[in-house]
PyMOL CGO cylinders between C-alpha atoms (Angstrom):
from pymol import cmd
from pymol.cgo import CYLINDER

trace = [
    CYLINDER, 0.05, -0.08, 0.03, 1.13, 3.40, -0.75, 0.3, 1, 1, 1, 1, 1, 1,
    CYLINDER, 1.13, 3.40, -0.75, 1.69, 6.04, 2.18, 0.3, 1, 1, 1, 1, 1, 1,
    CYLINDER, 1.69, 6.04, 2.18, -1.05, 8.63, 2.33, 0.3, 1, 1, 1, 1, 1, 1,
    CYLINDER, -1.05, 8.63, 2.33, 0.59, 12.08, 2.46, 0.3, 1, 1, 1, 1, 1, 1,
    CYLINDER, 0.59, 12.08, 2.46, -0.83, 14.44, 5.07, 0.3, 1, 1, 1, 1, 1, 1,
    CYLINDER, -0.83, 14.44, 5.07, -1.19, 17.92, 3.99, 0.3, 1, 1, 1, 1, 1, 1,
    CYLINDER, -1.19, 17.92, 3.99, -0.10, 20.85, 6.18, 0.3, 1, 1, 1, 1, 1, 1,
    CYLINDER, -0.10, 20.85, 6.18, -2.22, 23.86, 6.32, 0.3, 1, 1, 1, 1, 1, 1,
    CYLINDER, -2.22, 23.86, 6.32, -1.11, 26.78, 4.23, 0.3, 1, 1, 1, 1, 1, 1,
    CYLINDER, -1.11, 26.78, 4.23, 0.03, 29.72, 6.29, 0.3, 1, 1, 1, 1, 1, 1,
    CYLINDER, 0.03, 29.72, 6.29, -0.44, 33.16, 4.66, 0.3, 1, 1, 1, 1, 1, 1,
    CYLINDER, -0.44, 33.16, 4.66, 2.85, 34.50, 6.05, 0.3, 1, 1, 1, 1, 1, 1,
    CYLINDER, 2.85, 34.50, 6.05, 2.95, 37.33, 3.59, 0.3, 1, 1, 1, 1, 1, 1,
    CYLINDER, 2.95, 37.33, 3.59, -0.41, 38.53, 4.77, 0.3, 1, 1, 1, 1, 1, 1,
    CYLINDER, -0.41, 38.53, 4.77, 0.49, 38.32, 8.38, 0.3, 1, 1, 1, 1, 1, 1,
    CYLINDER, 0.49, 38.32, 8.38, 3.84, 39.95, 7.82, 0.3, 1, 1, 1, 1, 1, 1,
    CYLINDER, 3.84, 39.95, 7.82, 2.13, 42.62, 5.84, 0.3, 1, 1, 1, 1, 1, 1,
    CYLINDER, 2.13, 42.62, 5.84, -0.28, 43.50, 8.78, 0.3, 1, 1, 1, 1, 1, 1,
    CYLINDER, -0.28, 43.50, 8.78, 2.58, 43.71, 11.14, 0.3, 1, 1, 1, 1, 1, 1,
    CYLINDER, 2.58, 43.71, 11.14, 4.74, 45.79, 8.89, 0.3, 1, 1, 1, 1, 1, 1,
    CYLINDER, 4.74, 45.79, 8.89, 1.64, 48.26, 8.61, 0.3, 1, 1, 1, 1, 1, 1,
    CYLINDER, 1.64, 48.26, 8.61, 1.30, 48.32, 12.32, 0.3, 1, 1, 1, 1, 1, 1,
    CYLINDER, 1.30, 48.32, 12.32, 4.90, 49.15, 13.05, 0.3, 1, 1, 1, 1, 1, 1,
    CYLINDER, 4.90, 49.15, 13.05, 4.87, 51.70, 10.32, 0.3, 1, 1, 1, 1, 1, 1,
    CYLINDER, 4.87, 51.70, 10.32, 1.81, 53.53, 11.88, 0.3, 1, 1, 1, 1, 1, 1,
    CYLINDER, 1.81, 53.53, 11.88, 3.77, 53.82, 15.30, 0.3, 1, 1, 1, 1, 1, 1,
    CYLINDER, 3.77, 53.82, 15.30, 6.99, 55.13, 13.78, 0.3, 1, 1, 1, 1, 1, 1,
    CYLINDER, 6.99, 55.13, 13.78, 7.88, 58.80, 14.61, 0.3, 1, 1, 1, 1, 1, 1,
    CYLINDER, 7.88, 58.80, 14.61, 8.98, 61.30, 12.29, 0.3, 1, 1, 1, 1, 1, 1,
    CYLINDER, 8.98, 61.30, 12.29, 12.51, 62.83, 12.49, 0.3, 1, 1, 1, 1, 1, 1,
    CYLINDER, 12.51, 62.83, 12.49, 12.80, 65.42, 15.40, 0.3, 1, 1, 1, 1, 1, 1,
    CYLINDER, 12.80, 65.42, 15.40, 13.81, 69.05, 14.45, 0.3, 1, 1, 1, 1, 1, 1,
    CYLINDER, 13.81, 69.05, 14.45, 17.28, 69.87, 15.75, 0.3, 1, 1, 1, 1, 1, 1,
    CYLINDER, 17.28, 69.87, 15.75, 18.14, 73.15, 17.79, 0.3, 1, 1, 1, 1, 1, 1,
    CYLINDER, 18.14, 73.15, 17.79, 19.10, 76.14, 15.58, 0.3, 1, 1, 1, 1, 1, 1,
    CYLINDER, 19.10, 76.14, 15.58, 21.71, 78.66, 16.65, 0.3, 1, 1, 1, 1, 1, 1,
    CYLINDER, 21.71, 78.66, 16.65, 18.81, 81.15, 17.16, 0.3, 1, 1, 1, 1, 1, 1,
    CYLINDER, 18.81, 81.15, 17.16, 17.29, 78.76, 19.71, 0.3, 1, 1, 1, 1, 1, 1,
    CYLINDER, 17.29, 78.76, 19.71, 20.48, 78.23, 21.63, 0.3, 1, 1, 1, 1, 1, 1,
    CYLINDER, 20.48, 78.23, 21.63, 21.19, 81.98, 21.58, 0.3, 1, 1, 1, 1, 1, 1,
    CYLINDER, 21.19, 81.98, 21.58, 17.61, 82.68, 22.89, 0.3, 1, 1, 1, 1, 1, 1,
    CYLINDER, 17.61, 82.68, 22.89, 18.26, 80.23, 25.75, 0.3, 1, 1, 1, 1, 1, 1,
    CYLINDER, 18.26, 80.23, 25.75, 21.50, 81.88, 26.75, 0.3, 1, 1, 1, 1, 1, 1,
    CYLINDER, 21.50, 81.88, 26.75, 19.87, 85.27, 26.78, 0.3, 1, 1, 1, 1, 1, 1,
    CYLINDER, 19.87, 85.27, 26.78, 16.91, 84.00, 28.98, 0.3, 1, 1, 1, 1, 1, 1,
    CYLINDER, 16.91, 84.00, 28.98, 19.34, 82.51, 31.51, 0.3, 1, 1, 1, 1, 1, 1,
    CYLINDER, 19.34, 82.51, 31.51, 21.42, 85.59, 31.56, 0.3, 1, 1, 1, 1, 1, 1,
    CYLINDER, 21.42, 85.59, 31.56, 18.18, 87.76, 32.24, 0.3, 1, 1, 1, 1, 1, 1,
    CYLINDER, 18.18, 87.76, 32.24, 17.20, 85.38, 35.14, 0.3, 1, 1, 1, 1, 1, 1,
    CYLINDER, 17.20, 85.38, 35.14, 20.81, 85.76, 36.68, 0.3, 1, 1, 1, 1, 1, 1,
    CYLINDER, 20.81, 85.76, 36.68, 20.56, 89.49, 36.48, 0.3, 1, 1, 1, 1, 1, 1,
    CYLINDER, 20.56, 89.49, 36.48, 17.21, 89.45, 38.20, 0.3, 1, 1, 1, 1, 1, 1,
    CYLINDER, 17.21, 89.45, 38.20, 18.52, 87.13, 40.89, 0.3, 1, 1, 1, 1, 1, 1,
    CYLINDER, 18.52, 87.13, 40.89, 21.54, 89.51, 41.31, 0.3, 1, 1, 1, 1, 1, 1,
    CYLINDER, 21.54, 89.51, 41.31, 19.19, 92.47, 41.76, 0.3, 1, 1, 1, 1, 1, 1,
    CYLINDER, 19.19, 92.47, 41.76, 16.99, 90.82, 44.31, 0.3, 1, 1, 1, 1, 1, 1,
    CYLINDER, 16.99, 90.82, 44.31, 20.08, 89.86, 46.24, 0.3, 1, 1, 1, 1, 1, 1,
    CYLINDER, 20.08, 89.86, 46.24, 21.22, 93.42, 46.30, 0.3, 1, 1, 1, 1, 1, 1,
    CYLINDER, 21.22, 93.42, 46.30, 17.95, 94.80, 47.30, 0.3, 1, 1, 1, 1, 1, 1,
    CYLINDER, 17.95, 94.80, 47.30, 17.74, 92.22, 50.09, 0.3, 1, 1, 1, 1, 1, 1,
    CYLINDER, 17.74, 92.22, 50.09, 21.19, 93.29, 51.31, 0.3, 1, 1, 1, 1, 1, 1,
    CYLINDER, 21.19, 93.29, 51.31, 20.07, 97.13, 51.32, 0.3, 1, 1, 1, 1, 1, 1,
    CYLINDER, 20.07, 97.13, 51.32, 16.93, 96.13, 53.28, 0.3, 1, 1, 1, 1, 1, 1,
    CYLINDER, 16.93, 96.13, 53.28, 18.94, 94.18, 55.80, 0.3, 1, 1, 1, 1, 1, 1,
    CYLINDER, 18.94, 94.18, 55.80, 21.32, 97.05, 56.17, 0.3, 1, 1, 1, 1, 1, 1,
    CYLINDER, 21.32, 97.05, 56.17, 18.46, 99.63, 56.75, 0.3, 1, 1, 1, 1, 1, 1,
    CYLINDER, 18.46, 99.63, 56.75, 16.72, 97.27, 59.23, 0.3, 1, 1, 1, 1, 1, 1,
    CYLINDER, 16.72, 97.27, 59.23, 20.10, 96.97, 61.16, 0.3, 1, 1, 1, 1, 1, 1,
    CYLINDER, 20.10, 96.97, 61.16, 20.31, 100.72, 61.29, 0.3, 1, 1, 1, 1, 1, 1,
    CYLINDER, 20.31, 100.72, 61.29, 16.78, 101.09, 62.43, 0.3, 1, 1, 1, 1, 1, 1,
    CYLINDER, 16.78, 101.09, 62.43, 17.39, 98.55, 65.29, 0.3, 1, 1, 1, 1, 1, 1,
    CYLINDER, 17.39, 98.55, 65.29, 20.49, 100.44, 66.34, 0.3, 1, 1, 1, 1, 1, 1,
    CYLINDER, 20.49, 100.44, 66.34, 18.57, 103.64, 66.53, 0.3, 1, 1, 1, 1, 1, 1,
    CYLINDER, 18.57, 103.64, 66.53, 15.89, 101.98, 68.45, 0.3, 1, 1, 1, 1, 1, 1,
    CYLINDER, 15.89, 101.98, 68.45, 18.29, 100.58, 70.92, 0.3, 1, 1, 1, 1, 1, 1,
    CYLINDER, 18.29, 100.58, 70.92, 19.88, 104.02, 71.27, 0.3, 1, 1, 1, 1, 1, 1,
    CYLINDER, 19.88, 104.02, 71.27, 16.44, 105.63, 71.99, 0.3, 1, 1, 1, 1, 1, 1,
    CYLINDER, 16.44, 105.63, 71.99, 15.66, 103.01, 74.59, 0.3, 1, 1, 1, 1, 1, 1,
    CYLINDER, 15.66, 103.01, 74.59, 19.01, 103.44, 76.38, 0.3, 1, 1, 1, 1, 1, 1,
    CYLINDER, 19.01, 103.44, 76.38, 18.39, 107.24, 76.44, 0.3, 1, 1, 1, 1, 1, 1,
    CYLINDER, 18.39, 107.24, 76.44, 14.81, 106.68, 77.67, 0.3, 1, 1, 1, 1, 1, 1,
    CYLINDER, 14.81, 106.68, 77.67, 15.99, 104.32, 80.30, 0.3, 1, 1, 1, 1, 1, 1,
    CYLINDER, 15.99, 104.32, 80.30, 18.60, 106.87, 81.46, 0.3, 1, 1, 1, 1, 1, 1,
    CYLINDER, 18.60, 106.87, 81.46, 16.01, 109.57, 81.71, 0.3, 1, 1, 1, 1, 1, 1,
    CYLINDER, 16.01, 109.57, 81.71, 13.58, 107.48, 83.69, 0.3, 1, 1, 1, 1, 1, 1,
    CYLINDER, 13.58, 107.48, 83.69, 16.57, 106.64, 85.94, 0.3, 1, 1, 1, 1, 1, 1,
    CYLINDER, 16.57, 106.64, 85.94, 17.34, 110.30, 86.38, 0.3, 1, 1, 1, 1, 1, 1,
    CYLINDER, 17.34, 110.30, 86.38, 13.68, 111.03, 87.08, 0.3, 1, 1, 1, 1, 1, 1,
    CYLINDER, 13.68, 111.03, 87.08, 13.70, 108.28, 89.86, 0.3, 1, 1, 1, 1, 1, 1,
    CYLINDER, 13.70, 108.28, 89.86, 16.82, 109.76, 91.43, 0.3, 1, 1, 1, 1, 1, 1,
    CYLINDER, 16.82, 109.76, 91.43, 15.28, 113.24, 91.39, 0.3, 1, 1, 1, 1, 1, 1,
    CYLINDER, 15.28, 113.24, 91.39, 12.06, 112.13, 93.00, 0.3, 1, 1, 1, 1, 1, 1,
    CYLINDER, 12.06, 112.13, 93.00, 14.02, 110.17, 95.67, 0.3, 1, 1, 1, 1, 1, 1,
    CYLINDER, 14.02, 110.17, 95.67, 16.15, 113.22, 96.46, 0.3, 1, 1, 1, 1, 1, 1,
    CYLINDER, 16.15, 113.22, 96.46, 13.35, 115.72, 96.30, 0.3, 1, 1, 1, 1, 1, 1,
    CYLINDER, 13.35, 115.72, 96.30, 10.92, 116.45, 98.95, 0.3, 1, 1, 1, 1, 1, 1,
    CYLINDER, 10.92, 116.45, 98.95, 8.47, 113.83, 97.95, 0.3, 1, 1, 1, 1, 1, 1,
    CYLINDER, 8.47, 113.83, 97.95, 8.11, 112.43, 101.35, 0.3, 1, 1, 1, 1, 1, 1,
    CYLINDER, 8.11, 112.43, 101.35, 7.28, 115.92, 102.76, 0.3, 1, 1, 1, 1, 1, 1,
    CYLINDER, 7.28, 115.92, 102.76, 4.84, 116.44, 100.02, 0.3, 1, 1, 1, 1, 1, 1,
    CYLINDER, 4.84, 116.44, 100.02, 2.95, 113.19, 100.99, 0.3, 1, 1, 1, 1, 1, 1,
    CYLINDER, 2.95, 113.19, 100.99, 3.18, 114.11, 104.58, 0.3, 1, 1, 1, 1, 1, 1,
    CYLINDER, 3.18, 114.11, 104.58, 1.06, 117.16, 103.75, 0.3, 1, 1, 1, 1, 1, 1,
    CYLINDER, 1.06, 117.16, 103.75, -1.49, 114.69, 102.56, 0.3, 1, 1, 1, 1, 1, 1,
    CYLINDER, -1.49, 114.69, 102.56, -1.33, 112.78, 105.93, 0.3, 1, 1, 1, 1, 1, 1,
    CYLINDER, -1.33, 112.78, 105.93, 0.98, 110.11, 104.82, 0.3, 1, 1, 1, 1, 1, 1,
    CYLINDER, 0.98, 110.11, 104.82, 3.90, 109.84, 107.30, 0.3, 1, 1, 1, 1, 1, 1,
    CYLINDER, 3.90, 109.84, 107.30, 6.31, 107.71, 105.33, 0.3, 1, 1, 1, 1, 1, 1,
    CYLINDER, 6.31, 107.71, 105.33, 9.68, 106.85, 107.06, 0.3, 1, 1, 1, 1, 1, 1,
    CYLINDER, 9.68, 106.85, 107.06, 11.57, 104.81, 104.48, 0.3, 1, 1, 1, 1, 1, 1,
    CYLINDER, 11.57, 104.81, 104.48, 12.09, 105.30, 100.67, 0.3, 1, 1, 1, 1, 1, 1,
    CYLINDER, 12.09, 105.30, 100.67, 13.54, 102.73, 98.33, 0.3, 1, 1, 1, 1, 1, 1,
    CYLINDER, 13.54, 102.73, 98.33, 14.23, 102.58, 94.47, 0.3, 1, 1, 1, 1, 1, 1,
    CYLINDER, 14.23, 102.58, 94.47, 14.11, 99.86, 91.86, 0.3, 1, 1, 1, 1, 1, 1,
    CYLINDER, 14.11, 99.86, 91.86, 12.47, 97.43, 94.48, 0.3, 1, 1, 1, 1, 1, 1,
    CYLINDER, 12.47, 97.43, 94.48, 12.09, 93.82, 92.88, 0.3, 1, 1, 1, 1, 1, 1,
    CYLINDER, 12.09, 93.82, 92.88, 9.41, 91.42, 94.04, 0.3, 1, 1, 1, 1, 1, 1,
    CYLINDER, 9.41, 91.42, 94.04, 10.07, 87.72, 93.61, 0.3, 1, 1, 1, 1, 1, 1,
    CYLINDER, 10.07, 87.72, 93.61, 8.19, 84.65, 94.89, 0.3, 1, 1, 1, 1, 1, 1,
    CYLINDER, 8.19, 84.65, 94.89, 9.49, 81.96, 97.03, 0.3, 1, 1, 1, 1, 1, 1,
    CYLINDER, 9.49, 81.96, 97.03, 11.19, 80.21, 93.99, 0.3, 1, 1, 1, 1, 1, 1,
    CYLINDER, 11.19, 80.21, 93.99, 12.92, 83.31, 92.89, 0.3, 1, 1, 1, 1, 1, 1,
    CYLINDER, 12.92, 83.31, 92.89, 10.62, 84.02, 90.02, 0.3, 1, 1, 1, 1, 1, 1,
    CYLINDER, 10.62, 84.02, 90.02, 10.26, 87.86, 89.12, 0.3, 1, 1, 1, 1, 1, 1,
    CYLINDER, 10.26, 87.86, 89.12, 6.80, 89.17, 89.78, 0.3, 1, 1, 1, 1, 1, 1,
    CYLINDER, 6.80, 89.17, 89.78, 7.16, 92.99, 89.69, 0.3, 1, 1, 1, 1, 1, 1,
    CYLINDER, 7.16, 92.99, 89.69, 9.47, 95.94, 89.97, 0.3, 1, 1, 1, 1, 1, 1,
    CYLINDER, 9.47, 95.94, 89.97, 8.67, 99.03, 91.90, 0.3, 1, 1, 1, 1, 1, 1,
    CYLINDER, 8.67, 99.03, 91.90, 10.33, 102.21, 90.73, 0.3, 1, 1, 1, 1, 1, 1,
    CYLINDER, 10.33, 102.21, 90.73, 9.84, 104.02, 94.01, 0.3, 1, 1, 1, 1, 1, 1,
    CYLINDER, 9.84, 104.02, 94.01, 8.58, 102.59, 97.21, 0.3, 1, 1, 1, 1, 1, 1,
    CYLINDER, 8.58, 102.59, 97.21, 7.47, 104.80, 100.22, 0.3, 1, 1, 1, 1, 1, 1,
    CYLINDER, 7.47, 104.80, 100.22, 6.81, 102.92, 103.40, 0.3, 1, 1, 1, 1, 1, 1,
    CYLINDER, 6.81, 102.92, 103.40, 5.84, 102.92, 107.12, 0.3, 1, 1, 1, 1, 1, 1,
    CYLINDER, 5.84, 102.92, 107.12, 4.51, 100.30, 109.40, 0.3, 1, 1, 1, 1, 1, 1,
    CYLINDER, 4.51, 100.30, 109.40, 0.84, 100.83, 108.28, 0.3, 1, 1, 1, 1, 1, 1,
    CYLINDER, 0.84, 100.83, 108.28, 0.90, 101.50, 104.49, 0.3, 1, 1, 1, 1, 1, 1,
    CYLINDER, 0.90, 101.50, 104.49, 3.01, 101.93, 101.51, 0.3, 1, 1, 1, 1, 1, 1,
    CYLINDER, 3.01, 101.93, 101.51, 2.89, 103.99, 98.41, 0.3, 1, 1, 1, 1, 1, 1,
    CYLINDER, 2.89, 103.99, 98.41, 3.93, 102.20, 95.17, 0.3, 1, 1, 1, 1, 1, 1,
    CYLINDER, 3.93, 102.20, 95.17, 5.18, 104.82, 92.59, 0.3, 1, 1, 1, 1, 1, 1,
    CYLINDER, 5.18, 104.82, 92.59, 5.45, 103.92, 88.90, 0.3, 1, 1, 1, 1, 1, 1,
    CYLINDER, 5.45, 103.92, 88.90, 7.83, 106.39, 87.04, 0.3, 1, 1, 1, 1, 1, 1,
    CYLINDER, 7.83, 106.39, 87.04, 7.52, 107.16, 83.37, 0.3, 1, 1, 1, 1, 1, 1,
    CYLINDER, 7.52, 107.16, 83.37, 8.98, 109.79, 81.08, 0.3, 1, 1, 1, 1, 1, 1,
    CYLINDER, 8.98, 109.79, 81.08, 5.66, 110.07, 79.21, 0.3, 1, 1, 1, 1, 1, 1,
    CYLINDER, 5.66, 110.07, 79.21, 2.63, 108.56, 81.12, 0.3, 1, 1, 1, 1, 1, 1,
    CYLINDER, 2.63, 108.56, 81.12, -0.12, 106.83, 79.02, 0.3, 1, 1, 1, 1, 1, 1,
    CYLINDER, -0.12, 106.83, 79.02, -3.45, 105.28, 79.81, 0.3, 1, 1, 1, 1, 1, 1,
    CYLINDER, -3.45, 105.28, 79.81, -1.83, 101.82, 79.20, 0.3, 1, 1, 1, 1, 1, 1,
    CYLINDER, -1.83, 101.82, 79.20, 0.86, 102.63, 81.83, 0.3, 1, 1, 1, 1, 1, 1,
    CYLINDER, 0.86, 102.63, 81.83, -1.85, 103.32, 84.41, 0.3, 1, 1, 1, 1, 1, 1,
    CYLINDER, -1.85, 103.32, 84.41, -3.62, 99.93, 83.55, 0.3, 1, 1, 1, 1, 1, 1,
    CYLINDER, -3.62, 99.93, 83.55, -0.28, 97.97, 84.03, 0.3, 1, 1, 1, 1, 1, 1,
    CYLINDER, -0.28, 97.97, 84.03, 0.39, 99.88, 87.27, 0.3, 1, 1, 1, 1, 1, 1,
    CYLINDER, 0.39, 99.88, 87.27, -3.02, 98.61, 88.53, 0.3, 1, 1, 1, 1, 1, 1,
    CYLINDER, -3.02, 98.61, 88.53, -2.01, 95.08, 87.69, 0.3, 1, 1, 1, 1, 1, 1,
    CYLINDER, -2.01, 95.08, 87.69, 1.23, 95.56, 89.47, 0.3, 1, 1, 1, 1, 1, 1,
    CYLINDER, 1.23, 95.56, 89.47, -0.61, 96.66, 92.64, 0.3, 1, 1, 1, 1, 1, 1,
    CYLINDER, -0.61, 96.66, 92.64, -2.76, 93.62, 92.48, 0.3, 1, 1, 1, 1, 1, 1,
    CYLINDER, -2.76, 93.62, 92.48, 0.27, 91.42, 92.17, 0.3, 1, 1, 1, 1, 1, 1,
    CYLINDER, 0.27, 91.42, 92.17, 1.77, 93.20, 95.06, 0.3, 1, 1, 1, 1, 1, 1,
    CYLINDER, 1.77, 93.20, 95.06, -1.40, 92.65, 97.18, 0.3, 1, 1, 1, 1, 1, 1,
    CYLINDER, -1.40, 92.65, 97.18, -1.48, 88.90, 96.56, 0.3, 1, 1, 1, 1, 1, 1,
    CYLINDER, -1.48, 88.90, 96.56, 2.35, 88.72, 97.35, 0.3, 1, 1, 1, 1, 1, 1,
    CYLINDER, 2.35, 88.72, 97.35, 1.72, 90.57, 100.64, 0.3, 1, 1, 1, 1, 1, 1,
    CYLINDER, 1.72, 90.57, 100.64, -1.35, 88.42, 101.64, 0.3, 1, 1, 1, 1, 1, 1,
    CYLINDER, -1.35, 88.42, 101.64, 0.75, 85.22, 101.32, 0.3, 1, 1, 1, 1, 1, 1,
    CYLINDER, 0.75, 85.22, 101.32, 3.31, 86.68, 103.83, 0.3, 1, 1, 1, 1, 1, 1,
    CYLINDER, 3.31, 86.68, 103.83, 0.56, 87.98, 106.23, 0.3, 1, 1, 1, 1, 1, 1,
    CYLINDER, 0.56, 87.98, 106.23, 1.44, 91.56, 105.29, 0.3, 1, 1, 1, 1, 1, 1,
    CYLINDER, 1.44, 91.56, 105.29, -1.73, 93.38, 106.28, 0.3, 1, 1, 1, 1, 1, 1,
    CYLINDER, -1.73, 93.38, 106.28, -0.52, 96.99, 105.06, 0.3, 1, 1, 1, 1, 1, 1,
    CYLINDER, -0.52, 96.99, 105.06, -2.52, 98.98, 102.59, 0.3, 1, 1, 1, 1, 1, 1,
    CYLINDER, -2.52, 98.98, 102.59, -0.90, 99.64, 99.31, 0.3, 1, 1, 1, 1, 1, 1,
    CYLINDER, -0.90, 99.64, 99.31, -1.62, 102.92, 97.61, 0.3, 1, 1, 1, 1, 1, 1,
    CYLINDER, -1.62, 102.92, 97.61, -0.83, 103.68, 93.92, 0.3, 1, 1, 1, 1, 1, 1,
    CYLINDER, -0.83, 103.68, 93.92, 0.91, 106.60, 92.33, 0.3, 1, 1, 1, 1, 1, 1,
    CYLINDER, 0.91, 106.60, 92.33, 2.23, 107.49, 88.97, 0.3, 1, 1, 1, 1, 1, 1,
    CYLINDER, 2.23, 107.49, 88.97, 4.88, 110.03, 88.21, 0.3, 1, 1, 1, 1, 1, 1,
    CYLINDER, 4.88, 110.03, 88.21, 6.06, 111.35, 84.88, 0.3, 1, 1, 1, 1, 1, 1,
    CYLINDER, 6.06, 111.35, 84.88, 7.98, 114.26, 83.31, 0.3, 1, 1, 1, 1, 1, 1,
    CYLINDER, 7.98, 114.26, 83.31, 5.23, 114.59, 80.85, 0.3, 1, 1, 1, 1, 1, 1,
    CYLINDER, 5.23, 114.59, 80.85, 1.48, 113.97, 81.28, 0.3, 1, 1, 1, 1, 1, 1,
    CYLINDER, 1.48, 113.97, 81.28, -1.32, 114.02, 78.84, 0.3, 1, 1, 1, 1, 1, 1,
    CYLINDER, -1.32, 114.02, 78.84, -4.76, 114.97, 80.07, 0.3, 1, 1, 1, 1, 1, 1,
    CYLINDER, -4.76, 114.97, 80.07, -6.23, 111.56, 79.28, 0.3, 1, 1, 1, 1, 1, 1,
    CYLINDER, -6.23, 111.56, 79.28, -3.56, 109.70, 81.27, 0.3, 1, 1, 1, 1, 1, 1,
    CYLINDER, -3.56, 109.70, 81.27, -3.84, 112.08, 84.26, 0.3, 1, 1, 1, 1, 1, 1,
    CYLINDER, -3.84, 112.08, 84.26, -7.72, 111.72, 84.42, 0.3, 1, 1, 1, 1, 1, 1,
    CYLINDER, -7.72, 111.72, 84.42, -7.52, 108.06, 84.11, 0.3, 1, 1, 1, 1, 1, 1,
    CYLINDER, -7.52, 108.06, 84.11, -4.99, 107.76, 86.89, 0.3, 1, 1, 1, 1, 1, 1,
    CYLINDER, -4.99, 107.76, 86.89, -7.11, 109.82, 89.22, 0.3, 1, 1, 1, 1, 1, 1,
    CYLINDER, -7.11, 109.82, 89.22, -10.32, 107.92, 88.32, 0.3, 1, 1, 1, 1, 1, 1,
    CYLINDER, -10.32, 107.92, 88.32, -8.28, 104.74, 89.20, 0.3, 1, 1, 1, 1, 1, 1,
    CYLINDER, -8.28, 104.74, 89.20, -7.74, 106.23, 92.74, 0.3, 1, 1, 1, 1, 1, 1,
    CYLINDER, -7.74, 106.23, 92.74, -3.96, 106.86, 92.19, 0.3, 1, 1, 1, 1, 1, 1,
    CYLINDER, -3.96, 106.86, 92.19, -1.84, 109.90, 93.03, 0.3, 1, 1, 1, 1, 1, 1,
    CYLINDER, -1.84, 109.90, 93.03, -0.35, 111.84, 90.14, 0.3, 1, 1, 1, 1, 1, 1,
    CYLINDER, -0.35, 111.84, 90.14, 3.14, 113.02, 90.82, 0.3, 1, 1, 1, 1, 1, 1,
    CYLINDER, 3.14, 113.02, 90.82, 4.54, 115.66, 88.41, 0.3, 1, 1, 1, 1, 1, 1,
    CYLINDER, 4.54, 115.66, 88.41, 8.00, 117.21, 88.22, 0.3, 1, 1, 1, 1, 1, 1,
    CYLINDER, 8.00, 117.21, 88.22, 8.05, 120.93, 88.45, 0.3, 1, 1, 1, 1, 1, 1,
    CYLINDER, 8.05, 120.93, 88.45, 11.52, 122.23, 88.45, 0.3, 1, 1, 1, 1, 1, 1,
    CYLINDER, 11.52, 122.23, 88.45, 13.50, 121.19, 91.54, 0.3, 1, 1, 1, 1, 1, 1,
    CYLINDER, 13.50, 121.19, 91.54, 10.48, 119.92, 93.29, 0.3, 1, 1, 1, 1, 1, 1,
    CYLINDER, 10.48, 119.92, 93.29, 7.28, 117.93, 92.58, 0.3, 1, 1, 1, 1, 1, 1,
    CYLINDER, 7.28, 117.93, 92.58, 3.60, 118.56, 92.64, 0.3, 1, 1, 1, 1, 1, 1,
    CYLINDER, 3.60, 118.56, 92.64, 1.25, 115.89, 93.93, 0.3, 1, 1, 1, 1, 1, 1,
    CYLINDER, 1.25, 115.89, 93.93, -2.46, 115.81, 92.73, 0.3, 1, 1, 1, 1, 1, 1,
    CYLINDER, -2.46, 115.81, 92.73, -4.60, 113.63, 94.96, 0.3, 1, 1, 1, 1, 1, 1,
    CYLINDER, -4.60, 113.63, 94.96, -7.69, 111.56, 93.57, 0.3, 1, 1, 1, 1, 1, 1,
    CYLINDER, -7.69, 111.56, 93.57, -11.01, 112.40, 94.80, 0.3, 1, 1, 1, 1, 1, 1,
    CYLINDER, -11.01, 112.40, 94.80, -11.27, 108.90, 96.41, 0.3, 1, 1, 1, 1, 1, 1,
    CYLINDER, -11.27, 108.90, 96.41, -7.88, 107.35, 97.03, 0.3, 1, 1, 1, 1, 1, 1,
    CYLINDER, -7.88, 107.35, 97.03, -7.83, 103.77, 96.12, 0.3, 1, 1, 1, 1, 1, 1,
    CYLINDER, -7.83, 103.77, 96.12, -5.86, 101.02, 97.99, 0.3, 1, 1, 1, 1, 1, 1,
    CYLINDER, -5.86, 101.02, 97.99, -4.92, 97.40, 97.47, 0.3, 1, 1, 1, 1, 1, 1,
]
cmd.load_cgo(trace, "trace")
């Protein structure tokens, strides 16, 4: 018997290859355009412009820092001058006849101290009293300013409350009266201090003038 030949299926390679070729062709990219001299020159010019702008900003910032430093030094100088002026005023009040002036208002103070610091039992700072006039029954707490403002009066009221709490913890039963002293006083601050029950001490030449509130307050 003769062998029967098995036929292999015919593969259309050309057709398959044709479709693949077409697919690759469709994804192929066209040639990219190269940079021209004008493109490169424009890039250099833009970079140079940015560097110049950065340099300008750096110089402006340096000038601002220099001006800020000048202003800070000027502020420090003014604060130092102000502190010196307040110190001189405190010295003047202590050396003047302020005790005699208060004696005329029925306060017989026997001691006077300057820059009196108040600290709690742990050494924590509580308050500083510019001028403190004392006797066994009461004390006058004087806050000294070159220019008195309403805010200064409010702060002094808080200072007196702090002193009252401090004294209560130590069984100190004395009454604490408040006074404000200044080289310059505006009408609003003066009126507010008097309304708050504080005495107003004003420098007049070599002496002082004390204005009493209608109803003296105590803490």
